[in-house]
N, CA, C and O atoms as CSV, one atom per row, in Angstrom:
chain,resi,resn,atom,element,x,y,z
A,1,MET,N,N,194.006,130.720,109.066
A,1,MET,CA,C,193.251,130.973,109.726
A,1,MET,C,C,192.013,130.356,110.049
A,1,MET,O,O,190.926,130.737,109.614
A,2,THR,N,N,192.312,128.759,111.333
A,2,THR,CA,C,191.551,127.625,111.139
A,2,THR,C,C,190.158,128.583,112.467
A,2,THR,O,O,190.588,129.438,113.242
A,3,SER,N,N,188.333,128.134,112.453
A,3,SER,CA,C,188.559,127.940,114.046
A,3,SER,C,C,188.284,127.626,114.596
A,3,SER,O,O,188.651,126.451,114.601
A,4,PHE,N,N,187.685,127.845,115.377
A,4,PHE,CA,C,186.912,126.186,116.046
A,4,PHE,C,C,186.626,126.878,117.526
A,4,PHE,O,O,187.190,127.914,117.880
A,5,LEU,N,N,185.704,126.182,118.307
A,5,LEU,CA,C,184.813,125.808,118.819
A,5,LEU,C,C,185.374,126.847,119.908
A,5,LEU,O,O,185.445,127.971,119.411
A,6,LEU,N,N,185.800,126.803,121.271
A,6,LEU,CA,C,186.154,127.348,122.599
A,6,LEU,C,C,185.166,127.787,122.934
A,6,LEU,O,O,184.417,128.621,122.427
A,7,PRO,N,N,185.109,126.825,124.450
A,7,PRO,CA,C,184.332,126.677,125.698
A,7,PRO,C,C,184.144,127.493,126.132
A,7,PRO,O,O,185.190,128.140,126.173
A,8,PRO,N,N,183.289,128.054,126.613
A,8,PRO,CA,C,182.595,129.141,126.584
A,8,PRO,C,C,183.017,129.571,128.506
A,8,PRO,O,O,182.958,130.675,129.046
A,9,SER,N,N,183.405,128.276,129.093
A,9,SER,CA,C,184.057,128.432,130.251
A,9,SER,C,C,185.587,129.206,130.207
A,9,SER,O,O,186.061,129.853,131.141
A,10,ASP,N,N,186.464,128.885,128.405
A,10,ASP,CA,C,187.661,129.240,128.300
A,10,ASP,C,C,187.959,131.020,127.924
A,10,ASP,O,O,188.849,131.865,127.830
A,11,ASP,N,N,185.910,130.719,127.762
A,11,ASP,CA,C,186.921,133.179,126.440
A,11,ASP,C,C,186.500,134.116,127.539
A,11,ASP,O,O,185.645,134.310,128.403
A,12,PRO,N,N,187.860,134.692,126.870
A,12,PRO,CA,C,188.252,135.184,128.017
A,12,PRO,C,C,187.643,136.598,128.108
A,12,PRO,O,O,187.861,137.315,129.084
A,13,ILE,N,N,186.684,137.079,126.814
A,13,ILE,CA,C,186.027,138.406,126.873
A,13,ILE,C,C,185.228,137.807,127.510
A,13,ILE,O,O,184.950,138.629,128.383
A,14,ARG,N,N,184.389,136.559,127.787
A,14,ARG,CA,C,183.090,136.700,128.842
A,14,ARG,C,C,183.356,137.531,129.483
A,14,ARG,O,O,184.540,137.758,129.233
A,15,PRO,N,N,182.927,138.377,130.404
A,15,PRO,CA,C,182.024,139.372,131.965
A,15,PRO,C,C,182.763,138.058,132.808
A,15,PRO,O,O,181.929,137.181,132.584
A,16,ALA,N,N,183.772,137.444,133.595
A,16,ALA,CA,C,182.940,136.033,135.088
A,16,ALA,C,C,181.602,136.702,135.504
A,16,ALA,O,O,181.067,135.966,136.332
A,17,GLU,N,N,181.210,137.275,135.377
A,17,GLU,CA,C,179.988,137.568,136.300
A,17,GLU,C,C,178.755,138.165,136.313
A,17,GLU,O,O,178.044,138.792,137.099
A,18,ALA,N,N,178.722,137.522,134.497
A,18,ALA,CA,C,177.755,137.563,133.860
A,18,ALA,C,C,176.257,137.018,134.046
A,18,ALA,O,O,175.808,135.906,133.765
A,19,SER,N,N,175.436,138.454,134.763
A,19,SER,CA,C,173.799,137.539,134.667
A,19,SER,C,C,173.092,137.248,133.711
A,19,SER,O,O,173.103,137.825,132.624
A,20,GLY,N,N,172.327,136.212,134.062
A,20,GLY,CA,C,170.996,135.485,133.410
A,20,GLY,C,C,169.612,136.753,133.111
A,20,GLY,O,O,169.210,137.691,133.799
A,21,ILE,N,N,169.380,136.458,132.370
A,21,ILE,CA,C,168.281,136.973,131.736
A,21,ILE,C,C,166.537,136.883,131.004
A,21,ILE,O,O,166.088,136.661,129.880
A,22,ARG,N,N,166.208,137.057,131.764
A,22,ARG,CA,C,164.772,136.612,130.638
A,22,ARG,C,C,163.980,137.086,129.909
A,22,ARG,O,O,162.875,137.041,130.449
A,23,ILE,N,N,163.922,137.731,128.510
A,23,ILE,CA,C,162.843,138.393,128.289
A,23,ILE,C,C,161.805,137.186,127.388
A,23,ILE,O,O,162.178,136.049,127.100
A,24,ALA,N,N,160.274,137.861,127.015
A,24,ALA,CA,C,159.025,137.077,126.408
A,24,ALA,C,C,159.462,137.123,124.666
A,24,ALA,O,O,160.056,138.139,124.306
A,25,VAL,N,N,159.295,136.499,124.053
A,25,VAL,CA,C,160.002,136.316,122.487
A,25,VAL,C,C,157.508,135.755,122.040
A,25,VAL,O,O,157.076,134.722,122.551
A,26,ASP,N,N,156.769,136.439,121.375
A,26,ASP,CA,C,155.643,136.265,121.591
A,26,ASP,C,C,155.467,135.808,122.637
A,26,ASP,O,O,154.721,134.875,122.342
A,27,GLY,N,N,155.617,135.756,123.842
A,27,GLY,CA,C,155.001,135.010,124.859
A,27,GLY,C,C,156.246,133.713,125.313
A,27,GLY,O,O,156.448,133.024,126.313
A,28,ARG,N,N,156.787,133.844,124.164
A,28,ARG,CA,C,157.408,131.889,125.470
A,28,ARG,C,C,158.667,132.905,125.828
A,28,ARG,O,O,158.969,134.011,125.380
A,29,PRO,N,N,159.119,132.268,126.575
A,29,PRO,CA,C,160.549,132.924,127.724
A,29,PRO,C,C,161.821,132.467,127.185
A,29,PRO,O,O,162.138,131.280,127.108
A,30,VAL,N,N,162.456,133.337,126.857
A,30,VAL,CA,C,163.705,133.152,125.698
A,30,VAL,C,C,164.491,133.710,127.344
A,30,VAL,O,O,163.895,134.479,128.099
A,31,ASP,N,N,166.137,133.042,127.704
A,31,ASP,CA,C,166.839,133.150,128.794
A,31,ASP,C,C,168.509,133.744,127.679
A,31,ASP,O,O,168.821,133.285,126.581
A,32,GLY,N,N,169.100,134.610,128.307
A,32,GLY,CA,C,170.504,134.825,127.683
A,32,GLY,C,C,171.116,135.211,128.585
A,32,GLY,O,O,170.943,134.468,129.551
A,33,LEU,N,N,172.086,136.408,128.887
A,33,LEU,CA,C,172.727,137.541,129.353
A,33,LEU,C,C,173.257,138.639,128.870
A,33,LEU,O,O,173.765,139.102,127.849
A,34,ALA,N,N,172.822,139.030,130.485
A,34,ALA,CA,C,173.568,140.766,130.352
A,34,ALA,C,C,174.019,141.202,129.275
A,34,ALA,O,O,175.063,140.599,129.025
A,35,GLY,N,N,173.770,141.955,128.488
A,35,GLY,CA,C,174.842,142.491,127.547
A,35,GLY,C,C,174.611,142.035,126.360
A,35,GLY,O,O,175.181,142.553,125.400
A,36,GLN,N,N,173.527,140.733,126.155
A,36,GLN,CA,C,173.326,141.284,125.123
A,36,GLN,C,C,172.760,141.706,124.180
A,36,GLN,O,O,172.433,142.887,124.296
A,37,SER,N,N,172.482,141.203,123.216
A,37,SER,CA,C,171.952,142.188,122.118
A,37,SER,C,C,170.312,140.968,121.856
A,37,SER,O,O,170.417,139.750,122.000
A,38,ILE,N,N,168.745,141.768,121.413
A,38,ILE,CA,C,168.198,140.734,121.650
A,38,ILE,C,C,168.295,139.878,120.323
A,38,ILE,O,O,167.745,138.777,120.367
A,39,ALA,N,N,168.843,140.197,119.302
A,39,ALA,CA,C,169.396,139.350,117.793
A,39,ALA,C,C,170.434,137.829,118.772
A,39,ALA,O,O,170.514,136.611,118.605
A,40,GLY,N,N,171.084,138.900,119.827
A,40,GLY,CA,C,171.970,137.520,120.397
A,40,GLY,C,C,171.399,136.838,121.022
A,40,GLY,O,O,171.601,135.636,120.848
A,41,VAL,N,N,170.225,137.349,122.244
A,41,VAL,CA,C,170.109,136.122,122.911
A,41,VAL,C,C,168.901,135.433,121.958
A,41,VAL,O,O,168.758,134.242,122.232
A,42,LEU,N,N,168.024,135.909,120.924
A,42,LEU,CA,C,167.635,134.649,120.131
A,42,LEU,C,C,168.409,133.593,119.381
A,42,LEU,O,O,168.095,132.404,119.327
A,43,LEU,N,N,169.551,134.207,118.754
A,43,LEU,CA,C,170.247,133.451,118.068
A,43,LEU,C,C,171.045,132.239,118.897
A,43,LEU,O,O,171.371,131.164,118.394
A,44,GLY,N,N,171.331,132.722,120.523
A,44,GLY,CA,C,171.195,132.512,121.517
A,44,GLY,C,C,170.683,130.687,122.043
A,44,GLY,O,O,171.227,129.727,122.589
A,45,SER,N,N,169.577,130.969,121.570
A,45,SER,CA,C,167.973,129.698,121.317
A,45,SER,C,C,167.947,129.060,120.925
A,45,SER,O,O,167.526,127.978,121.333
A,46,GLY,N,N,168.528,129.392,119.517
A,46,GLY,CA,C,168.306,128.234,117.990
A,46,GLY,C,C,167.448,128.683,117.551
A,46,GLY,O,O,166.862,127.997,116.713
A,47,THR,N,N,166.761,130.409,117.940
A,47,THR,CA,C,166.133,131.198,116.467
A,47,THR,C,C,166.375,132.353,115.386
A,47,THR,O,O,166.184,133.569,115.391
A,48,LEU,N,N,167.002,131.210,114.225
A,48,LEU,CA,C,167.414,131.889,113.223
A,48,LEU,C,C,166.586,133.145,112.566
A,48,LEU,O,O,167.122,134.206,112.244
A,49,ALA,N,N,164.883,132.781,112.388
A,49,ALA,CA,C,164.798,134.381,111.282
A,49,ALA,C,C,163.519,134.325,113.053
A,49,ALA,O,O,163.242,133.441,113.863
A,50,TRP,N,N,163.177,135.572,112.908
A,50,TRP,CA,C,161.742,135.908,114.062
A,50,TRP,C,C,160.836,137.270,113.320
A,50,TRP,O,O,160.170,138.119,113.912
A,51,ARG,N,N,161.175,137.075,111.241
A,51,ARG,CA,C,160.183,138.660,110.894
A,51,ARG,C,C,160.474,137.429,109.227
A,51,ARG,O,O,161.247,136.589,108.767
A,52,THR,N,N,158.709,138.459,108.825
A,52,THR,CA,C,159.318,137.346,107.351
A,52,THR,C,C,159.025,138.378,106.532
A,52,THR,O,O,159.145,139.334,107.297
A,53,THR,N,N,158.802,138.695,105.765
A,53,THR,CA,C,158.496,139.475,104.494
A,53,THR,C,C,157.421,139.952,103.963
A,53,THR,O,O,156.459,139.292,104.355
A,54,SER,N,N,157.033,141.030,103.051
A,54,SER,CA,C,155.939,141.399,103.086
A,54,SER,C,C,155.296,140.680,102.002
A,54,SER,O,O,154.380,139.860,101.946
A,55,LYS,N,N,156.090,141.263,101.126
A,55,LYS,CA,C,156.324,140.371,99.547
A,55,LYS,C,C,155.436,139.012,99.587
A,55,LYS,O,O,154.262,138.768,99.308
A,56,ASN,N,N,156.486,138.269,100.042
A,56,ASN,CA,C,156.766,136.687,99.633
A,56,ASN,C,C,156.353,135.617,101.218
A,56,ASN,O,O,156.198,134.397,101.177
A,57,ALA,N,N,156.269,136.322,102.260
A,57,ALA,CA,C,156.914,136.228,103.045
A,57,ALA,C,C,157.764,135.272,103.892
A,57,ALA,O,O,157.453,134.202,104.415
A,58,ARG,N,N,159.299,136.167,103.884
A,58,ARG,CA,C,159.940,135.261,103.894
A,58,ARG,C,C,161.483,134.666,104.833
A,58,ARG,O,O,162.389,134.834,104.017
A,59,PRO,N,N,161.947,134.224,105.808
A,59,PRO,CA,C,161.839,134.231,107.024
A,59,PRO,C,C,163.345,134.913,106.595
A,59,PRO,O,O,164.260,134.662,105.811
A,60,ARG,N,N,162.941,136.128,107.809
A,60,ARG,CA,C,164.532,137.165,108.693
A,60,ARG,C,C,164.656,137.595,109.291
A,60,ARG,O,O,163.988,138.376,109.967
A,61,GLY,N,N,166.502,136.917,109.283
A,61,GLY,CA,C,166.792,137.429,110.949
A,61,GLY,C,C,167.977,138.226,111.128
A,61,GLY,O,O,167.469,139.347,111.152
A,62,VAL,N,N,168.920,138.360,111.236
A,62,VAL,CA,C,170.406,138.882,110.973
A,62,VAL,C,C,170.456,138.557,110.064
A,62,VAL,O,O,170.022,137.491,109.627
A,63,PHE,N,N,171.120,139.564,109.397
A,63,PHE,CA,C,171.622,139.717,107.776
A,63,PHE,C,C,173.748,140.557,108.466
A,63,PHE,O,O,174.944,140.285,108.566
A,64,CYS,N,N,172.586,141.719,108.718
A,64,CYS,CA,C,174.421,142.917,108.498
A,64,CYS,C,C,175.089,142.659,110.126
A,64,CYS,O,O,176.257,142.635,110.517
A,65,GLY,N,N,173.727,142.476,110.874
A,65,GLY,CA,C,174.283,142.582,112.086
A,65,GLY,C,C,175.088,143.962,112.878
A,65,GLY,O,O,175.768,144.197,113.876
A,66,ILE,N,N,174.410,144.761,111.518
A,66,ILE,CA,C,175.431,146.289,112.996
A,66,ILE,C,C,174.192,147.487,111.718
A,66,ILE,O,O,174.470,148.392,110.931
A,67,GLY,N,N,172.609,146.695,112.207
A,67,GLY,CA,C,171.629,148.207,112.115
A,67,GLY,C,C,171.170,148.952,110.888
A,67,GLY,O,O,170.204,149.697,110.730
A,68,VAL,N,N,172.558,148.370,109.676
A,68,VAL,CA,C,172.222,148.484,107.829
A,68,VAL,C,C,170.867,148.211,107.735
A,68,VAL,O,O,169.983,149.056,107.874
A,69,CYS,N,N,170.702,147.055,107.505
A,69,CYS,CA,C,169.571,146.217,106.374
A,69,CYS,C,C,168.682,146.128,106.941
A,69,CYS,O,O,167.632,146.172,106.301
A,70,TYR,N,N,168.618,145.975,108.260
A,70,TYR,CA,C,166.445,146.320,108.938
A,70,TYR,C,C,166.127,145.490,108.191
A,70,TYR,O,O,165.644,145.754,107.090
A,71,ASP,N,N,166.399,143.881,108.775
A,71,ASP,CA,C,165.612,142.410,108.850
A,71,ASP,C,C,165.490,142.173,110.129
A,71,ASP,O,O,164.729,141.416,110.732
A,72,CYS,N,N,166.532,143.082,110.587
A,72,CYS,CA,C,166.166,141.715,111.860
A,72,CYS,C,C,165.196,143.262,112.930
A,72,CYS,O,O,165.636,143.510,114.052
A,73,LEU,N,N,164.229,143.919,112.498
A,73,LEU,CA,C,163.002,144.370,113.208
A,73,LEU,C,C,161.931,143.540,113.743
A,73,LEU,O,O,161.546,142.445,113.334
A,74,VAL,N,N,161.528,144.209,114.686
A,74,VAL,CA,C,161.215,143.764,116.341
A,74,VAL,C,C,160.263,144.458,117.035
A,74,VAL,O,O,160.587,145.644,116.972
A,75,GLU,N,N,159.109,144.313,117.756
A,75,GLU,CA,C,158.440,145.439,118.874
A,75,GLU,C,C,159.468,144.883,119.745
A,75,GLU,O,O,160.146,143.866,119.601
A,76,VAL,N,N,159.443,146.043,120.992
A,76,VAL,CA,C,160.204,145.878,121.815
A,76,VAL,C,C,159.062,146.090,122.783
A,76,VAL,O,O,158.561,146.927,122.031
A,77,ASN,N,N,158.178,146.060,123.840
A,77,ASN,CA,C,157.972,146.748,125.011
A,77,ASN,C,C,156.982,147.517,124.069
A,77,ASN,O,O,156.844,148.574,124.685
A,78,GLY,N,N,156.270,147.605,123.025
A,78,GLY,CA,C,155.279,148.173,122.372
A,78,GLY,C,C,155.992,148.929,121.461
A,78,GLY,O,O,155.474,149.700,120.653
A,79,GLN,N,N,157.300,148.694,121.596
A,79,GLN,CA,C,157.584,150.322,120.252
A,79,GLN,C,C,157.984,149.702,119.063
A,79,GLN,O,O,159.045,149.081,119.005
A,80,ARG,N,N,156.879,149.868,117.673
A,80,ARG,CA,C,157.898,148.754,116.475
A,80,ARG,C,C,159.153,149.650,116.252
A,80,ARG,O,O,159.588,150.733,116.642
A,81,ASP,N,N,159.683,148.128,115.010
A,81,ASP,CA,C,160.773,148.674,114.148
A,81,ASP,C,C,161.561,149.161,114.811
A,81,ASP,O,O,161.719,150.375,114.943
A,82,VAL,N,N,162.386,148.025,115.505
A,82,VAL,CA,C,163.287,148.416,116.711
A,82,VAL,C,C,164.312,147.053,115.723
A,82,VAL,O,O,163.883,146.031,115.187
A,83,ARG,N,N,165.572,147.520,115.788
A,83,ARG,CA,C,166.762,146.898,115.194
A,83,ARG,C,C,167.034,145.697,115.987
A,83,ARG,O,O,167.573,146.271,116.933
A,84,ALA,N,N,167.064,144.391,116.325
A,84,ALA,CA,C,167.263,143.140,117.263
A,84,ALA,C,C,168.903,143.753,117.512
A,84,ALA,O,O,169.364,144.316,118.506
A,85,CYS,N,N,169.420,143.479,116.487
A,85,CYS,CA,C,170.665,143.804,116.375
A,85,CYS,C,C,171.413,144.829,117.402
A,85,CYS,O,O,172.368,144.757,118.175
A,86,GLN,N,N,170.558,145.729,117.037
A,86,GLN,CA,C,171.160,146.981,118.092
A,86,GLN,C,C,170.571,147.943,119.041
A,86,GLN,O,O,170.928,149.114,119.171
A,87,ARG,N,N,169.309,147.133,119.920
A,87,ARG,CA,C,169.361,147.216,121.005
A,87,ARG,C,C,169.158,146.141,122.173
A,87,ARG,O,O,168.320,145.287,122.464
A,88,ARG,N,N,170.554,146.706,122.773
A,88,ARG,CA,C,170.461,145.473,124.455
A,88,ARG,C,C,169.375,145.436,125.075
A,88,ARG,O,O,168.563,146.284,125.447
A,89,ALA,N,N,169.541,143.389,125.199
A,89,ALA,CA,C,168.354,142.530,125.455
A,89,ALA,C,C,168.293,143.051,127.221
A,89,ALA,O,O,169.341,142.787,127.810
A,90,ALA,N,N,167.268,143.702,128.041
A,90,ALA,CA,C,167.003,143.830,129.097
A,90,ALA,C,C,166.057,143.069,130.166
A,90,ALA,O,O,164.896,143.051,129.759
A,91,ASP,N,N,166.299,142.173,131.938
A,91,ASP,CA,C,164.966,141.940,131.774
A,91,ASP,C,C,163.823,142.109,131.816
A,91,ASP,O,O,163.184,143.018,132.345
A,92,GLY,N,N,163.372,140.898,131.039
A,92,GLY,CA,C,161.821,141.062,130.877
A,92,GLY,C,C,161.302,141.689,130.388
A,92,GLY,O,O,160.241,142.140,130.818
A,93,ASP,N,N,161.950,142.086,128.965
A,93,ASP,CA,C,161.210,142.489,127.568
A,93,ASP,C,C,160.470,142.335,127.616
A,93,ASP,O,O,160.024,141.917,128.684
A,94,THR,N,N,159.501,142.555,126.331
A,94,THR,CA,C,158.378,142.204,125.599
A,94,THR,C,C,158.738,142.544,124.497
A,94,THR,O,O,158.907,143.692,124.084
A,95,VAL,N,N,158.948,141.050,123.677
A,95,VAL,CA,C,158.934,141.391,122.277
A,95,VAL,C,C,158.715,140.318,121.285
A,95,VAL,O,O,158.646,139.089,121.300
A,96,SER,N,N,158.633,141.273,120.413
A,96,SER,CA,C,157.149,140.497,119.489
A,96,SER,C,C,157.542,140.562,118.266
A,96,SER,O,O,158.092,141.598,117.890
A,97,THR,N,N,157.289,139.112,117.062
A,97,THR,CA,C,157.634,139.131,115.743
A,97,THR,C,C,156.076,139.907,115.062
A,97,THR,O,O,154.853,139.971,115.187
A,98,GLN,N,N,157.657,140.547,114.026
A,98,GLN,CA,C,156.678,141.880,113.205
A,98,GLN,C,C,156.009,141.131,111.594
A,98,GLN,O,O,156.818,140.478,110.936
A,99,TYR,N,N,154.639,141.264,111.083
A,99,TYR,CA,C,154.617,140.744,109.710
A,99,TYR,C,C,153.592,142.265,109.368
A,99,TYR,O,O,152.474,142.433,109.855
A,100,ASP,N,N,154.281,143.232,108.450
A,100,ASP,CA,C,153.078,143.607,107.168
A,100,ASP,C,C,153.100,144.279,106.176
A,100,ASP,O,O,153.644,145.198,105.565
A,101,ALA,N,N,152.064,143.273,106.204
A,101,ALA,CA,C,151.989,143.105,104.206
A,101,ALA,C,C,151.905,143.772,103.764
A,101,ALA,O,O,151.289,144.441,104.594
A,102,LEU,N,N,152.054,144.746,102.470
A,102,LEU,CA,C,151.724,145.518,101.629
A,102,LEU,C,C,150.725,146.335,101.778
A,102,LEU,O,O,149.730,146.128,102.473
A,103,PRO,N,N,151.003,147.473,101.005
A,103,PRO,CA,C,149.589,148.216,100.770
A,103,PRO,C,C,149.004,148.297,99.645
A,103,PRO,O,O,149.891,148.438,98.804
A,104,GLU,N,N,148.122,148.287,99.218
A,104,GLU,CA,C,146.869,148.162,98.475
A,104,GLU,C,C,147.471,149.447,97.483
A,104,GLU,O,O,147.698,150.509,98.062
A,105,VAL,N,N,147.715,149.368,96.097
A,105,VAL,CA,C,147.872,150.118,94.968
A,105,VAL,C,C,147.337,150.443,94.379
A,105,VAL,O,O,146.642,149.738,93.648
A,106,ALA,N,N,147.364,152.280,94.351
A,106,ALA,CA,C,146.146,152.859,94.578
A,106,ALA,C,C,146.255,152.992,93.010
A,106,ALA,O,O,147.404,153.076,92.577
A,107,GLU,N,N,144.914,153.032,91.826
A,107,GLU,CA,C,144.785,153.507,90.546
A,107,GLU,C,C,145.753,154.716,89.680
A,107,GLU,O,O,145.252,155.769,89.287
A,108,PRO,N,N,146.794,154.457,89.530
A,108,PRO,CA,C,147.485,155.928,88.919
A,108,PRO,C,C,146.531,156.820,87.997
A,108,PRO,O,O,145.650,156.658,87.152
A,109,ILE,N,N,147.381,158.111,88.807
A,109,ILE,CA,C,146.351,159.467,88.547
A,109,ILE,C,C,147.197,159.538,87.436
A,109,ILE,O,O,148.324,159.058,87.317
A,110,GLU,N,N,146.198,160.522,86.220
A,110,GLU,CA,C,146.249,160.727,85.208
A,110,GLU,C,C,146.493,162.559,85.400
A,110,GLU,O,O,145.519,163.128,85.891
A,111,LEU,N,N,147.375,163.211,85.142
A,111,LEU,CA,C,147.713,164.443,84.578
A,111,LEU,C,C,147.579,165.076,83.510
A,111,LEU,O,O,147.909,164.639,82.407
A,112,PRO,N,N,147.105,166.114,83.717
A,112,PRO,CA,C,146.373,166.720,82.481
A,112,PRO,C,C,147.587,166.296,81.449
A,112,PRO,O,O,148.688,165.830,81.742
A,113,GLY,N,N,146.958,166.649,79.945
A,113,GLY,CA,C,148.082,166.841,79.676
A,113,GLY,C,C,148.501,165.252,78.798
A,113,GLY,O,O,148.985,165.109,77.675
A,114,GLU,N,N,148.135,164.320,79.713
A,114,GLU,CA,C,149.212,162.957,79.764
A,114,GLU,C,C,148.423,162.100,78.525
A,114,GLU,O,O,149.037,161.399,77.721
A,115,ALA,N,N,146.769,162.309,78.519
A,115,ALA,CA,C,145.987,161.401,77.564
A,115,ALA,C,C,146.472,162.007,76.435
A,115,ALA,O,O,146.940,161.050,75.817
A,116,ASP,N,N,146.698,163.188,75.636
A,116,ASP,CA,C,146.545,163.113,74.559
A,116,ASP,C,C,148.213,163.200,74.235
A,116,ASP,O,O,148.400,163.604,73.087
A,117,GLY,N,N,150.037,162.787,75.315
A,117,GLY,CA,C,150.888,162.482,74.545
A,117,GLY,C,C,151.187,163.982,75.443
A,117,GLY,O,O,151.150,163.436,76.546
A,118,ARG,N,N,151.501,165.714,75.840
A,118,ARG,CA,C,151.808,166.237,75.781
A,118,ARG,C,C,152.727,166.671,77.187
A,118,ARG,O,O,153.338,167.685,77.525
A,119,ALA,N,N,152.423,165.075,77.918
A,119,ALA,CA,C,153.280,165.506,78.309
A,119,ALA,C,C,154.689,165.367,78.698
A,119,ALA,O,O,155.297,166.328,79.171
């Protein structure tokens, strides 16, 4: 089977009356269609990554697309840790990208008996 590009006007699955929506992503307006997920709106706008990893600041976007991997986390209308692939975009949503630094590692606690090897 070969893949091919289907013109949007010929797509039998696309609703005939798809209304446009606009969301704000980090203050930038992004247009999409009613019914799209936030990830779908972002991908449709050409944005492939909207989160960075805590350890090496590597770009992340949609990986699994079904809400299992948590690579697509964003903040939506003030609510953190929303999976963009699972949240349907609504007109007027305010989306912010997330970055959380790794927490500082505390000094290990020595338990009684560990120092003399009895633990």
